[in-house]
C-alpha positions, 0 to 999 in steps of 0.5 A: 500500500502506497502512503506517499511516493517514497513511503510504501507499506508491505502487505505482509505487515498488515494482518486482516481477518474476517469476522461477523458484523454486528447489528441488523442484517437479517439472516445474512449477518448470522452466516457470513463473515463480512466485517474486517478486523485490520491490525497494523503494528507500528513499531514492527513496520517498515515506516520511517522513524518520523512516521512511527513517532508521530503515530505513537504520539497520537491520542487515538482510540484505534491505537493500543498501548502496545502500538498496534492500530486496530481498525474494524470495518463493517459498514458494507455488505461485502468483505471486499468493500470492507477490506478496501474501507479498512485499508483506506482508513489506515492510510488516512490515519497515517497521512493525518498523523504527518499533517503539520499546521503552519506556524501561527504568526503573531499579529496586532490589530491595526490602528484603524481597526482599533478606532473602528471598534471603539467607534462601534462601541460608542455607537452601541452605548449611545443607542442604549443610553436612549433606552433609559427612562426619561427624567423630567 
């Protein structure tokens, strides 16, 4: 499975097993093992160290204490679609771990913006002062 052009996960590192899906589905749900249980060991994988560190530092319920990603795919009726869904979710998790936000640049409001803000506050205050009871 290709994560990025220079990062590839070998299929042997991903273990998948078919299990029975939960929920409604009639007689079919009791006979067919259409759900997929995907397991991926982060520490034993061929991912670069940077990827492993980022993944292990994620606070995600799908990552166990042992560093194993467990994904259960059961939204589709067929095993093939659930397998594709599980692999897509694994890829999305790995890609999202590497996403870095741009560093925020500290900025200050301009003098004109400050002036506009104070003017609008004064206008609101004047409007509210007109709502007072009139004293004769």
